N, C-alpha and C positions, 0 to 999 in steps of 0.2 A: 684255596684252603677250605676244607670242610667245616661245617659249624662246630662249635665247641663240643656239643653233645654227640657229634659223630667223629670226633677227632681222636680215635684210638690208634696209636701208631702201629701196633702189631698185636697179634693174637697172644703172643707170649707175655706181653705186658699185662694183658687181662688176667692171665693165670697167676702172674706174680702178685698182682694186687689182691687176688683172692687169698693167696698164701699169706701175705703180710697182714691182711685184715683178720684172718682166722687165727694166726699166731698171736696177734695182739689180744684178741678176745680170750684166748686160752691161757693167758698168764704172762705175755710179754716176750716169750722166747722159748727155746728148747730146754733151757736149764730148769725152768719151773714147770714144764709140761708133764702131765701125767700120761700113763700109757694109753688110756682111752682117748686123751686129747691128741696124741700122735696119730692114732688111728683115724680120728676125724680129719686131721690135716692130710693124711694120705689119701683119704677118700676124695678130698677136693682136688688134689694134684692129679690123681688118676682119672677123675672125671674130666678135668680140663684137657689133659693131654690126649685123652681118648677121642676128642671131638676134632675133626678136621673141618675148617671153615668152608671149603669147597663142597665137601660131602654134606655138611649141614644145609647149605643153600640149595643144593640139588634135592635133598630130602624134603626140605621145606617147599620147594616148587612142586615136587611130585605130589605132596600132600594137599596142595591147594591149586592143582593144575587148572581146574575149571575156572577159578577166579583170576589167576595170574596169566593165563594164556592170552597173548595179544590177539588171538583169533576169536575171543569171546564176543558175545553179542554187543553190537555198537548201537546205542540208542539213536544215533543220527541217521541210521539206515532207513530210508523211506519205505523199504519193502516189509519192515516189521509192522505188526499190528499194534494197536494201542495197548493191549494187555502186555505184550513183550516189552514195550517202552516203559510202562509203569513198573514192571518187575525189575527192569534195569535201574530205574531211579530209586525204587524202594530198597534195593539191595546195595545202594551206593555206600551207605555208612559202614556196613560190615566189610564189604570188599575193600574199601579205602583203608580201614584199620589193618587188614591183612597185608595189603600192598606196602603200607608204611613199615610194618614190622619186618617184612622180607627185605625191603630196600635198605633199611637201617643196618641189617646184618650184611647185606651186599656191600654197603659203604665201607665196611672194615677191610674188605678185599680190594675194592677199587675206590680209594678215597676221593678221586677227582669228581665222582658223581655226587659228592656230599652237598655241593652248593645247590644242585637241582632238587635232590632228595629233601634237603633241609627246607627249601622254599615250599615244596609240595606238602611236607608234613605240617609245617606251620599254618599254611593256608587252609588245609583240610581240617586240622584239629581246631582251628579257630572257627571254621564254618560249622563244625558239628555241634558247637554250642548254641547256634542260632535255632530258635524254635520255629520261626516262620520262613524257612528256606524257600525261596522262589523256585518253582519247578523248572523254569527256563534257565535260570542260573545253574541249577543242579545238572541240567542236560549238558551245559557247556563243561562243567567239571567232570562229567563222565568222559568227555573227549580228552580232558587233561589227564584223567586216570588211564585211558587207553594209551596215551603217549608214554606215561611212566612205566607201563608194563613192558615196554620194549627193552628197558634196562636189564631185565632178567636174562636177556640173551648173553649178558656178560658172565653168566655162571659157567659158560664153556670157554671163556677167554682168560688166559693167565695174565697177570699184571704186567709181566716183562715181555710178553709176546709182541712181535713186530709183524706188520703187514708186508705185502709185496713191495711196498715203496720204502720200507725201513722205518716207518713211524710206529711208535707204540700206540696202544689204544687210547691212552690218556692224552697223548699229543694230538691225536686225530679228532677227539671228541671234546676237548676242553672248551673251545670257543663256542661250540653248539650248546654245550651244557650250561654255560653262563647265560646264553641268550634264552634258553628254556627257562631258567630260574627267573630271569627278568620278566618274561612274559607271564609266568605263573603268578608272580606278585602283582603285576598290572591287572590281570584278570581277577585275582582275589580282591583287589581294591575296588574294581568296578562292581563286583557282586556285593561288596560291603556297603556300597553307597546307599544313601537314604531312599533312593527311588524304589528299592525293593522292599521297603517296609510295607506291611500289609495294608495300612491305612494312610499311606502317604498320598496327599491329593495329586501331586505331580505324576504319580504312577500311571494315572489314566490318560493324562494329556501328553505325556512324553514317552509313552511306552514304545512307540515305533522307533524313536531315535535310539533308545537303549537296546532294543532288540537287534538293531543293525550292528551296534558295537559288539554285543555278545556273539553275534554270528561271525563277526570278524575274528574274535578270539578263538572260536571253534575251528575256523578255517586255519588259523595260525597253528593250532595244536596238531591238526592233521598234517600240515606241511612239515612241522618239526618231527612228527612221527615218521613220515616218509624219509626225511633226511637222515634220521637216526638209524632206521633200518638199512638204508643204503650204505651209510658209513660202516656199519658193522659187517655188512656183506663184503664191502671192499676190503676190510681188514682181514677177513677170513677167506677171501677168494684165492684160488690156486694160480690164477694168471690174469693178466690184463684183459685178454680176450673175453674171459668169462665175466670180468667186471663190466666191460662195455656192454655185453649182452644183457646183464642185469640192469644196467643203467637204462637201456631201452625199455625193458620190461617195467621198471619202476616208473618211468616217464608215462607209459601208457596207463599204469595203474593210478598214478596221480591224476591224470586227466579224467579217468573214470570216477575217481573219488570226487573231484570237483563237480562233475555232472550229477552225481548221486547225492552229494551232501548239500542239502538245502535246509539249513537250520530254521529259516523263517517258516517253512512249511511245518516243521516239527513244532515250532512255537505255537502255530495255530492249533495243532492237535492238543497242546498242553494248556491252552486257554481254559480258565475256569469259567463256569456259567456266568459269574459276575462280570468277568472281563469281556466275555462275548456281549453281554447286555450293554456294557459301557461303550464298546466299539460301535455297536449298532446304533446306540443313541447318538453318538457323536456324528456318525455318517448321516443319520436321518435329519440332523438339524444343522447341516451346512459346515461341518468341520469343527476343529478344536477352537479356533478363534471365535467363531460365532457362538459357541456354547459358553465361552468364558466372558464374552462381552455382554451377554444378557443375564440379568439377575436371576430370573426365574429358571433359565436353563442351567446356570451355574449351580444354583441351589439343588436342582434335581440331579445334576451330575455328581455332586458331593454325596447325595443320598445313595445313588446307584453304585458309586465307587466304594461305599462302606465307611467313609470318613465320619459320618454322623453316628455310626453304631458303636464306636469305641466308648468305653466307660470313662475315658479321660477327655472326651470332646468337650469343648467350651460351649457347645450349642445344646439347646433343649428342644424336645419334640413339641410341636405346636407353636413355637415362637420363631419368627423369621430372623435369620442371622443379620446382624448389622455390620459385620466385618467383611462383607462381600467386596467393597471397593479395594480394601487393602489386600485381600486374598487374590483378587483379580490381578492387581499389579504384581504381586509376588509370582503368580503362576505365569503371567506373560514374560516376566523376567527370566524365570527358570526355563520356559519354553524356548526363548531365544538365546539362552546362554550356550556357548560352545561346549560340547560334551567333553572335549579334551581339557578345557579349563576346569570343569567340574570334577573330572576324575583326577586331575593333578592336585587340586585342592584337597580332595578326599585322601589322596595317597599319603599326605603328610601325617594325618591321624592314623591311617592304616599301618604305616611303618612303625609308629609307636606301639600299636597293638601287637604287631609281629615281634617286636623286641621283648615286650612283656611276656608274650606267649612262649618265646624262646627260652626265657629264664625259667618259666614254670615247667616247661617240658624237659629241661636239662637233666634233672634227677630222674624223671620218669622214664625217659628214653634210655638213659644210661643204665638204669636198673633192668629195663627190658632186655637190653643187649647182654648184660651180665647174666641174666636168668637163663639165657640160651644154653650156657654150659654148666648149669647147676640143676640138680634134681633132688627132691626130697620124697622118698618113697615111704611115707608113714601114714598113720590114720588121719581122720578128719581133724582131730584135736591138735595134731602136730602141725597143721597148716596155719594155726594161730601164731603169728609172729609179728614183730615190730618191723614195719616196712623200712624204717631208717636203717635197719641192719638185716635186710631180707636175704643177704648172701650168706648169713651164718646158719649153721645147722641147729637142730633142736638141742644138742648138747650145750650150745652157748646160751640158749634162751632159758635154760634151767637156772642160770645165775641171776635172772631178773624176776620182777614181780609178775611177768607174763605167765609164770608157772601156775599162778592162781587160776587164770582163765583156762589154761590147758587142763588143769586138774578138774575144774568144774565141768568142762565140756566132756572129758573122758568119763568122769563118774556118772554123769547124767545119761551117757550113752547116746548123745546127739550125733547126728550125721552132718549133712551139709548146711542145714539151717534149723532154726528152732523158733517157736513162738516168742515174740518179744517179751511178753509179760512173764512167761516161764523163765526166760533168761535173767530178767531183773530180780525176780523172786529168788532164783537160785543164787545170784550174787549176794542178796541180802542174807540168806540162810548161811552161806559159806562164811561170810565175814562176821556174822553174829556168833557162830560157833567159835571162830578164832578169838573173838573178843572175850567170850565167856571162858575159854580155855587159857586166856592170857598169852596166846601165841599170835598176836596181831602182827601183820607184816610191817617191816620197818624199811626206812630208806636205805638202799644198797647201792654200791658203785656199779655202774653199767658201762660197757665199752663205748667209746666215743667214735663215731664214724670218721673216715678220712676226709670226706668232703662235707663242708657245712651244709646243713639242710634248713628247711623252713623253720623247724622247731629248735635248731641249735642256737638261735639268737636269743632265746628266752631262757635264762638260767636263774632259778630261784633257789636260794640256799635253804636247805632243810636239814642241815647237819645236826646231829644229835636230837632229832625230833621224830617221834613216831607218828603213826597214822591213826591214833585213837580218836582225835578230833574229827577226822574225816569219816570214820565209820558211823558217826551219829547220823549222817545224811544218807547212808545206804540202808534205807528201810522202806516199809510199805507206804509211808507218807510221801515219799518222793519217787514212787514208782513211775509215774507218768513222765516227768522230765527226763529221767534216766532212759526210759524206753525210747523217747523221741530222739535223744542224743545218739543212741546206737542204731536205731532203725531209721536210717537217713531217708529212705524212700517212702516211709510211712505205710508200708504194706502190712505191718503187724508181724513180720517174720524177720529174724536176724540171721544173716548168713556169715560164713567164715570171713568172706571178703569185707563185710561191714564191720566185723569185730576187728580185723586187721586195720581197716581204715580208722576206726575210732581210736584204737590204741596208738596207731602211727601218728595221729595228730596231737598226741600228748606232748607237752613241752618237756624239754630235756630237764632231768633232775626231779620231775614230778613222778610220784608213784601212781599206780593205778587207782588206789582209793582217793588220792588227791584229785585226780582227773574226774572220777565219777562224782565226787562231792561238788566239784565246780559246776557240773551240768545239773546236779540235783538241786542246788540252791544258789550257787554263785552266779550263774548266768542270768537268773531272774533279777538278782541284785544289780548286775551290769545293765540289763535292760531298763530297770527303773532309773538308774543314774542317767542314762542317755535320754530317757523320756523327759526327765526334768530339764536337761540341758537343751533339748529341742524346744520345749515350751518357752524356756528363757530366751532362746534366740528369736523365736517368732515374735514374742512381745517386744523385744528390742527392735526388730525390723519395723514394727508399726510405730514405735517411737521415732526412729530415724526417718520414717516417711514424712513427718511434719517438716523436716529440714531439707528435703530433696528439692533441687532446683526446679522451677516451673517447667523448663524445657525437658526435664527427665521425668516429670510427675506421671505423665500418661504411661510411659513404658514401665515404670515401677508399679503403678496401679494395676496394669494388666498382668504383671508378674505375680503380684500378691493375690489377684482375683482369679488366677488360673485354678482349674479343678484339682490340680495336684496338691494344693494346700488343704482343701477340705478332705481329700483322700488321706493325706498324712495325719490330719486331725482324727479321722476314724481309727487309724492304726494306734495312735496314742491313747485315745479314749477307751478303746476296747482291751488294752493290755493291762492286766492286773499288776499292781505295784507289789513290791516285796514287803514282807512283814518286818517289823522292827526287831523281832527276835533274831532273824538271820543277819541283819545289819550289825547286831551287837557282838557277833562272833569275830574276834580279832584275827584268828588264823585264816578263816574263810575270806574275810575282807582284805587281808594282805595279799593273798594269792589272787583274788578276783581283780584287785586293782592292778597288780602286775601284769596279768594276762590281758586285761582291758587296755592297758597302756601299750603293750606290745602289738596287739591287733590293730589299735588305732594308728600306730606309727606305720605298720605295714600297709594298711589301706590308704593312708595319706600319701605314702610314697608311690603307690600304684596310681592314685588319682593324679598326683603331680606329673607322672610320666605321660598321661594323656591330657594334661592341661585342664583337669577337672571337667572334661567334656565326655559325657556318656551318651552316645548317639543311638545305641540300640541296647536291648536287654542282653545281647551276646557280650557287649562290652562290660556290662555289669558283672556277668559271670567271670569274665577275664580279670576284672579288678578283685573280686572276692576270692577267686579260686574255687576249689571243690568244696562242696558242702551245701546244705539247705540254705535258702536265701534268708530265712528268718533269723539266722545267726548274725547276719550283717546288715539288716535293714536299718536299724536305728543308728549304728555307727556311721553308715554311709550317708544317711540323711543329715546327721549332725555335721559331718565334715563338709558336705556340699553347702548346707545352709550357713555354716561359718564362713565359707568362701564367698557365698552370695551376699552376706552381710557386709563384707569388705567392699564389694562392688557398689552396694547401696551407699556406703559411706563416701566413696569416691563421687557418687552422683550428687552429693550435697555440695560439692565444690567445682566439679568439672561436668561439662556436657558429655554424655555418653551416647554411643550409637544405639538406636532403638533395637537393633538386632541382638545387642548384648544380652538383654534380659530374656529374649526369645530362646537363645541358646541355653540359658540357665534353666528355664522351664523344661526344655527337652531332656536335660539330664535327670530331673526329678521324674519325668514321665517314664524314662527308661527303667528306673527302679520300680515304679509302680506297675509297669507292664510285667516285670519279672514277678512281682507279687501276685498279679492276676493269673499268670501261668502256673504258679505254685498252687494257688487256690483251686484251679481247674484240675490239677493232678490229684490233689488231696480229695476233691469231690468225687473223682472217679474211683479212688481207693475206698472211700467211706461208703459209697453207694453199693459196692460189691458185698459189703458186710451188712447191708440193710439197716444202716444206722441213720439217725437223724443228723444230716450234715451240719445244720446250723448249731445244734447242741454239741455235736462232736468238735466242731471248730471252737466252741466256747471253752473247751477243756484242752485244746491243743495249743502248745506254745504260749500258755498263760492267756489265751483268748485273743491273740493279736489279730487274727483274721476274722473274727466273728462278725464284726460290723461291716466288713468289706465283702461279705458273701451275699450273693443274691442280687435282687433288683435294688441297688443302692442309689441314692440321690442326695443332692445337696440340701442340708437342713441347717440354715444359719441359726435358728432358734436354739439348737443344741450344741453349738460350737463352744468348745472348752478352752480355746486359746486365751480368751480374755478373762475367764473365770479362774484359771489356774493360779495357784499360789504355791510358793516354795514350802514344802512340808517342814523344813527346818525353821521357817520364820525369818530367815535372813534375807536381805535384799539381794536380788540377782547381781552378779558381778558385771554383767555386760550391759545392764540397763543404762540409758542416757539420762544425765541430770537435766532437770527442766531448764536450767540457765546455760546449757552448753551452747557454744558458738558453732554454727554450721561449718565454718572453716576448719575447726579443730577435729571434726569427726573423721576427716580424711587424712589426718596426720599419721605419718609412719606407714601408710599403705602404699606399696609400689604400684605405679601405673601399669607395669608390665602384666598384671593379672588380667587386664582387659584384652579380650580377643580382638576387638576392632579398634582399640586405641582411644585416645582422648579426641573429642570433636569440638574443642573450645573455639577454634578458629573458623574463618569463613572457608569452608572446605568444599570448593568446587574446582573444576578443572581450570588451571591457570592459563591465561592468555597473555602473550606478549608479542610485540612486534620485533622483527629482527633489527638489531642495532645498525647494521650496515649491510650493503649488498655483498654478494659473494665474490665480487671482483673478477668474475668470469666474464670476460668480454667476448660475446658471441651474438649470434642472431637471435638467441633466446633471452637476452638480457632485458628487453622491454617489459617482460612479464613480472619481473621482480618488483617488490614493494607492497604497499597496502592499498587494497581496493574495497570500496564500500558501495552499497546500494540497497534498495528496497526489494523484498521478495516475500512470497507467501510460504509458510511452513505449517506442518500439521502439529497441533498442540492439543493432545487429548483426542476428542472426536471432531474438532473444528480446525479450519484453516485460517490462520491469522496473519496479517501483514506485520512486518518488522524490518529492522535494519540488519543486514549481514555484512560482516567485515572479514576479509581474507588477507593474510600476510603471507606472501609467496617468496620463496628463495630457490635459486638453482642449486641442486645438490651436485649433480654431474650431468652433463648433457646426455640425453634430453630429459633427465629425471628432475622432478621438483619436489620440494617438501614445504610444508606450511602449517599454519594454525588458522582456525576460524572461530567465530563466535556470533551468537545472537542472544536474545533475551533468555532463551531456554537452556543454554549451555555452551561450552566450548569444545572444540574437537581438534585433533591433529590429522594430517593426511599426507600421503605420498602419491605421486602421480607421474604422468608422462606428458610431454608436450611435443608438438610437431610444427616445424617452421615452413611457412609458405611466403611467397613474395610480398603479398599485401596483408597477411594476417598470420597469427599464431593460434594453433589449436591445442587444447589441453583437456585432461580428464583426471579425476581422482574419485575414490570411493570412501564413504564414511559409514561405519557400522554404528547404529543406534540401538543399543541393547534395551534401554528403557522403553522405547516405542516399538521395539521388535521389527525394525526395518533396516534395510541396507540401501543407502542413498548414493547414487552416482551423479557426479556433477561433470557436465561437458560444456565447454565454452570456447569462444573465439575472441581473440584480441585483435582489434582493427588498428594497424600500425599508424594510420593517418590521423584518426580521431582520438587515439589512446583511450578507447572504450572497450570494455569487455561485455559481450552478450553471452549469457549462460543459461542453463536449464538443469533442474534437478529431475532425476528419474528414480522413483522409490520402488523398491522390491520388498515384498513381505515374504519372509522365509516359509511360513507355514502353508501358504497357498500359492507361492511363486507368481503372484500377480504384479505386473508393472503398472505404476501410476505415473504419468507424466505431468509435471507441474508447469505453470506459466513461465515463459522466458522472462528474464530480468536483466537489468543493466548495472554494471559496476564501473565506477570512475575513481579518480584519485582524491575526490573530495573527502576531507576528514569527517568522521561520523557525527561529531558534535555540531557540524555546520549543515548537515543534510536537511535539518528542519527549515532552513531558509532557502533551500534550493527551489528554483522555479520548475514548474511542470512543463512537459512538452507543449501543451496547449498555450500556456502563458508565453512561452518563448516564441511560438509561431505568431501570436498576436502582436507582440511588441518586444523584439529581441533586446534592444538597447535598454529599455526600462527594466526588463527582467534581470539583466546583468547588473545594472546599477543598484537595483533593490537588493539583490543577493550580496553584492560587494559591500554595501553600506551596513546591512544587517550582520554580515560575517565580521566586519571590522569592529563594530560595536561589541559583539559577543566576545571576541578575542581580547579587546581592550578591557572589558569588564572582568574577564577571567584573569588577566595578568595583574590588574590592579586590585583584585580581591574586592570587587564592588559589593556593597551591602545588598543592592538590588539583585545582583547576580546570584548571591547565595540564598536570598529569600526565595527566588524563583526555583532554585534547585531543591530547597527544602519543601516547597509547596508541591513540586512534581513528585518527590519521593513519598510524601505523605499520601498524596492522592493515588499513586500507583499501588502502594501497599494496601490501602483501604479497599480499592476496587478489586485487586487481585485476590485478596483474602476472602472477600465476599463471594467472588466467583468460584474459588476453590471449595468453599463450604458447600456450594450447590453441586459441584462436580463430584465431590466425595460422598454425597448423600448424608450430610450432617444437618442437624437442626438445633436451634432455630435458623431459618434461612431468610435472607433479604436479597432476592435476585436483582441483578442489575437492570435498570431501565434502558431503553434504547439510547437515551442521551448519555448515560453512564458507560454503556458499551462503546459508544463513539469516543468518549474521553479516553477509555482504556486503549482503544485501537490507535488513537492519536499519540498517546504516550509511547506505545511500542514502536511507532514509526518515527519518533523524534528523539528518543533517549539514546545516548551512546550505549552500545551493546554491553560494555563493561558495567555501566551504571544500572542498566536494566536487569542484568544477571544478579547483581547485588540486591536490588529491590525485590526480585523474584525469590531470592533466598530468604530475605526478611519475611516475605509473605508465607513461605513454607514454615519458617520458624514460628510465626504467629499461630499457624494451625497446630504445630507441635506443642505449643504452650497452652492450648485450649484445655479446660478441665473436661476430659472425656469421662463418660460413665460406661465402663465395660459390661453393660448388661446386654439385653437382646433387642434394644431399640424401643422407640415410642410406640405405644399401642394405638395411637391416633393416626400417625402418618407413616409408621414403620421405618423411620429414619434413625440414624445414630444420634443419641442425645449428647449434646455438649452444653457447657455452662450450667444451667439449672435443670435439675431433675425433679419431677413432681411424682410422689408416691401416694397412692390412695391408702389411707389407714384402715378403711373398711373393706376394700377389695384386696384383701391380703390373706394368705393361707396361715394356718395356726403355727406352722413351723417356719414361717417367714421365707419360704423357698420361692414363692411366686406372689406377684401382685400386679396391679395395673400401674404402668409407668407412662407418664406423659411429659412432653416437652413444653416449653413456654408458649409455643405457637398453638398447641392443642389443648391448653388447659380448660377451654370451654367445651371440649368434646366429651361425649359419653359412650365410649366403646364398650362392646360386650364381647369378651374373649375368655377362653379357657375356664368357663364356668362363672366368671365375674361379670356383673352388670353395674357399670359405674354410673353414678348420678352426680349432678352438679352440687347437691346438698351434702355430699360425702366430705368428711374431713380429710385433708391432704397434708403432706409433709414436703417441704421444699429443701433440697440439699444442693450445695454448690460444688462439692467435691465427691469423688467416688465413695460410695457407701459400701464398705467391705463387710464381710460376714463377721469380722472381728468387732465391728462397731454397731451393726444394725440392731441387735437385740436391745442394747442399752438406749440407743437413740429413739427407737420406736416406742419403747416403754416410757421414756421421758416425754415424748410428744403426746402420748395418750394420757399421761398423768396431768400434763399441763392443760390439755383439752378438757379433761374432766373437771379440773379446778375452775376453768373459765365457764364451763356450763353451769356449775353450781353457783357461781357468782352472778351469772346473768339469767338465772331461772325466772321465768315469767316475763322476760323482756320480749317486746315485739318490735318489729322493724319500724313501726310508725311512731314509737316513743321518741321524745326529744332527748338529745345527748348533750352533755357539757364536758368539755375537755379541761381538766384541771392538771396543771403541771406541778404546782406547789401543793404538797400534801399537808402543809402546816396550818391550813385554815381551821379555825375552831370548829368543834362538833356542833350538832344541832341543839344541844342543851344550853349553849351560850345565848345571851340576850341579844336583841337587835342592836342595842347600842355598842356592845362589844364587837359585834360583826361589822358595824359601820366604822368603828375606830380602826379595826384591823384592815378593813378595805381601804380606808383613807391612808393609812400608813403604807400600804402596798402601792397606792397611787403616787404618794410622795417619793417613795423609793424608786419607783419607775421613772418619775419625772427627773429625779437627780441623776439616774443612770443615763437617761436620754440627753440631759444637758451636758453631762461629762463626755458623752460620745460626740455630741455636736462640737464642743470645745476642742476635743482632740482632732476631730475632722477639720475644723477651721484652722487649727495650728498646722496640720500637715499641708493643707491647701496653701496657706500663706508661705510656708517654706518652699513648696513647689513653685508658686508664682514668683517668689524672690529669686530662686535659682534660675527660673526661666527668664526673668527680666535681666538678670546678670548675663546670661548667655546671649540674649538678644542684643544688649548693649555692646557686648564684646564683639559680636558678629557685625553690628552696624559700624563700629569703629574700624574694624578690619576692612569692611567694604569702602568706607570713606578714605582710608589710607590708600587702598588700591586704585580708587577713582582719581585721587589727587596725583598719584604717581603716573597714571595713564594720561591725564590732562597735561601734566608737565612734559611728558614725552611728545604729545601732539603739538604743544606750543613750540618746543624746540624744532620739530620737523618743519612747521610752518615758517619759522624764522629762517631756517636754512633754505627753504624754497624761495623766500622773498629776496634773499641775497642774489639769487641766480636768475631772476626774471628781468625783463626789459623795463626802462623807465616809463614807457606808456602804460604798461600793465601795473607798474608800481603806483602810478598816480591814482589807480582805482582801489588800492588797498587802504586799510585803516592807517591812521597816522603813525601808530606804534610800529607797524611793520615797514612803513616807508622810511622812518628814521633809521631803521636797521639797515636799509639799503644804502 
């Protein structure tokens, strides 16, 4: 089935719809139609019937033969020079629009191609909104375009025609068309991935992988093109012999294409100078892995790739980045991630984008198809029409207020365009004359379209109300905002198309004066309203920050510290608020609130469709629809921040994935990148008129872009988030009460809004042993079960010894499945086994994404000794190097008992002693475990505490955090011992606790310590004297470097400088007030200690109630004596209380000892009685000679 917007059943129905629409517009039927109306209807019918769809397609093809011919220039042809390739890519946008228009019309004749045409139109139209289209991705889409051109051969084929084999063209091509549509969407998703972002760090390190995949798509499109051409030739061939001959020819041609098509060579031609420099840098320094592993090389790689040049980068020039360890880990993970998994994950979001794009294109493409059979041969002023009803003629438009614009355009003698200022002034003069003459336009009934449009959902009743209130705003005082509303591209000239667009966006039931009045004053009122709501949301966020769980604090701090927030603050601060006079107009306020509510609901629905995830500026354009971005900046930011506040509230109760807030920042960045692109376009336009760009931006859109232009930087001293107050004086509705409970902040918020879900539990790969064997009795059965042993594994940059546990089960001979674990994680595997007379061989592969390795385990089970000897072989994907590890041995010994296992040397020296020692220790361990011995649990608690402590300190060093406390050799030995003795499940849990401790550390998302250049955690020391006036830069030190005196960025720190110590992240929201308070306190202290020297004696007085110096010595003595007596009384009371507690403890202890002794006495007496009874029994059974030697008592018993 073709898409909805291609699904016109017949050409006759198109004509009928025009007839119905025109009849309705002219009075509802023939009974009320006037003669000139009947003539208009006749024109429509005659125009529609005069057009034959096949003739139109042929004429369209002939008119654009150079573009639509499948023999046109192919950018993948290596024989083309670079200029020809560039021309092909630069002309892609125009040629694609022409192809889509022609294929849309062709789809009415052959509906079966609609699925492929629809996919192509959606992908291309979505791609055309991207500003930073990658040239290599564009080259692949040229191949896609060449494929779609082949469909124009269907202009010669009738729908019902059959080929030599009796199949219709639809039956022959239907399956291929569906496959083409699927591959087009897959290619569109791959090109939409973040890797093609201009400043994406992974673009440099993963370029080769994506280029190979793009090359695969290009080859696929060439193959589809060949198959499509062949199928069409088969359908139109006169005989089977000719078909076979063409098959041979096509096979030869396909082979030639495969030899000529080398997209990778084309990609090398399309490399930008920056990409060439990056590739040379990577090759010169040992490859991607070597560049990522070294801090200096990674920092330089980021600079060369352009990541540091973006205005939204969190790094500053002159300061070393402290996030390199985290970035390194992320890049390694992306580098090793399977490309199919990445594209599949992106396909989910891409499908949502296509659905939204499809809805937006529905009316547009429908109207384009309708316009094919309509023509209006009038003057320029007659081309001004409402796009909602663009199929109506000028006679219909005279019934609406659009006649005003037509009259102005005609009277002024304007042609295709007019200066924007002249247009606005003409509007003002026209409506002023009507106001003076008393002939102001009034609300009139207008025809309603058959299909609901974007504007038909907003209906504001203005019955019995004229437009006089609106005419107040159409004057010279509001020239600038009206000019900007109509002149959408900011060129200073208004075209007929811009007028039609402006009028077409008018809500239904709004007259033109209403619409103009909204943009003259109402829009500023709406902006001011959203500005206040954004300020309110940000203040609420910083209130909620105090209640965020410690495990989420770092992620939330980094989210709020991101440059996107101070960029948003610049937009808010530079936007002029609306005057109170405009707010007092009830008519304007009512209409503004209604339109604001409608636009907010529309944007919110679009954001919900993409799960509030804006990955690129193109997605922002898709959400907002057509129009300048400044119309939607504040509503979008408000809706996103409102959503983000809900996530922050959840973070007060639940542990949230650290990537959750990274995704939230990316959405804000996409909006701000769209803002930057808009500023660049406006700058180019304003420079053409030799205007001061900074001053011009101050007058454009109420100054929203003025502070965001030029060389901007973070200035915390001017941050207005904390200083903003509600103009109404009322407390904001979203602010948190001081006594709010953290658990209540998350009430009513669904957990489904989280992209990565709740992370409250111990979320690592589960390990379990198979409950029972597979019951497959075969020669492979001995390998089933649990095996444990010691081995070495790579952890970070080191090789560490630990316990490995494998649980193996037969799936089907000779396949095995299983699970394994060590302290670093758990894994699943599938492998094969081979049976021999004396042993079994097996092998399996484990992919380690985090470490970027593929590990192959091969082993041999000795049937006689029931021992496995195995070895790991590690392969790194990026360099294909194999590393063989030391062989290791696995046995059936439970992992908790391996700590007591004897070594081979001990066994060789004394086998019996080794076995007995192991057996006794294992028995005691198991007995204590079963009996829940206090000693057993104390030992486990001690091991856990020690493991977490040592591992946390080691991780702090590995991650480049400060302050550091590196492990000593003895402590490294302790950690190594624990890894070799702890059960893997326990060790994994303790490792997760260590990672959690790192996550809970109070991080300071600045740029590192100026003394050691490491990431600061716990306490941050700020120098109050080495600080810029705008608080944007200062000397930062960690606790380990507090005695250092660095000289950096124009600051020379000295030990005598006053410093400020903070325990939590110091945000721009707080820094001004905290620094001011610190300096005030320091000033008061200096005044109090003026003239003091370090050699002066000091007295510490805790009680400030001592009489002043004017009191007599006797009074002072009495006061001092009273203090001593009070102190003596308190000490006596403390001693009495201590004595009482000790007496109670001794009494309780004595009672326990007495009870314990009595119990012992009872048990001894019982045992003695038992022994006595046994001896008496023995005495009865011995001989009289022996009995004579016994005591008398036992002899009498005899």
